[in-house]
N, C-alpha and C positions, 0 to 999 in steps of 0.2 A: 546580541547580534551575531548572526551567522556570517561565515566567510567562505566564499566561493572560490575555488580554484580558477585562475586564469592562465590560458596558453602563453607561452614565452612570446609570442609573436605580438600580442596585445600590449606588451609592457614597452614596446619601442626602446628609446634610450634611457629610459626611466629604471633607477634600480628596484627591484621587487621588494614590497613591503609585505610583512607577514607571509614569507615565502611564496610570493606571486599570487596573492589572493586578494580579492575586492569584497567590499560589503554585499550581501544578497539582500534581495527583497521580494517577497512573495508577490503573486499577482495580484492586482487591485480587486478583482472580483472573486466571489466564492467559486470553489470548483466541486466537480462531481468526481468522487472517488470510489474505486473498486479495490478491496484488498482480498486477495485470494490466499488460500492457505495461511490466514491472518494469524494464526496462534491467539494471542491476547491482544491484539491490536496496537503493537507497537509502532506500526506504520503510521497509524492514525494519530497516535501520541507525538510521533515526531512530526508530523506536520502542523499539528498545533502548537506545539512549542517553537517551531520555526516562524509562526504567525501566520499561517494559511487561515483562510475562511472557508468553511465546509458547506456547500450547498447541498449535497446529498452524499451518504456514506453507506456503502453496502459492502458486507464482509460475509466470507464463507470459510468454514473450516470443517473437516469431518470429525475432529475430535470432540466429543460431548464435554469433555472437562473444559476446553477453550470456549465452547460456547458458554458455558455458566461464567467463567472468569471475564469474558469479553462483554458479556452483557452488564457484568456489575461495573466494569471499567467504562463502558459508554456512558452509562449514568454519571459517575465521577466527572467523566469529561463534560458533560453537558453542564454540570454546576460548575466546573472550574474554568471552563472556556466559553461561558454561556453566549458572550458575543460573537464568537469565531464558529462555535457549534451549536445552534438551537436544537431543541429536541426533535422538531419536525425534519431535520437533516437525517435522521436515522429511521424515519417512519417507513414501514414496508421493505425494511433491509432483507427479511427473510423471504421474500417473494420474489426477487428479481434475478438471483442466481442460485444454482444448486450449491449444496454443502459440499460436494465431492467435487474436486476440481476434475477428475476425470470424466464428469458428465458436463463440462462445458461445450458449449457450441454456437455457432453464428447466430443462431435463433434467439438465444439469450439476449443478444444487443437490442432486440425490439423492447425489452423491459427497460432502456433507457431513453426515452424521448428527448431528453434534453442533451444526450451525448455522455462521453465519459472522457473527463479530464487527464485521469492519472490511473494507472494500475499499478497496484503494489503487491508484490508475490512473495512468499517465503515458503518455497516448497521444500519437501523433506530433504534433509542432508544426509540421511542414514546412507543413500546409494554411493555417495561419494567419499564416506568416510571410512576408517577402519572398522568402526563398529558394524557398517554395511558390507564388510570386505571388499570395498571398492569397486563394485560391480557395474557402476556408472548406469548407463542406459540399458544394461540387461537385467537390472533390477525392476521390478513391476513398480516400487514407489516411484521411480523416475518419470513414470507416465504424467503424473501431476505437472512435472516441468514443462515436458512437451504440449500437454494440452493448453498449459497458460499461455506458452510462447505462439501457439496457433490461434487462441483466442484474440492475443494482443494484436 
């Protein structure tokens, strides 16, 4: 069971249990998910472990090694979470959004006739770390983050 943090105002006069958390229940209907800068699809795995049902899953990552790893992991998830993530949920994933987050545009939304319920993004961390010399938004790799936020 997952526990979801609550705001102190929701506790009223009751003492906090589990540091002010309450049980979390995923939505009752399957959701449409887009994972950008997906890496190895850890966002999808977290949703499945949390009990979400996936109606459609689209992912993108510019790294070819991530493509190989994610394709394998998706097949594993289809078997392990067959009830929550049927194979048809990932049909056509490679036709919906560009692999490069810098190529995202509002026109991409037309590829999602049923809408998007959740966007997960794991943009590159190098622009904000010591390895990237903490250049932040001056680092060209940070454009991914800006494009993802404008897409959302």
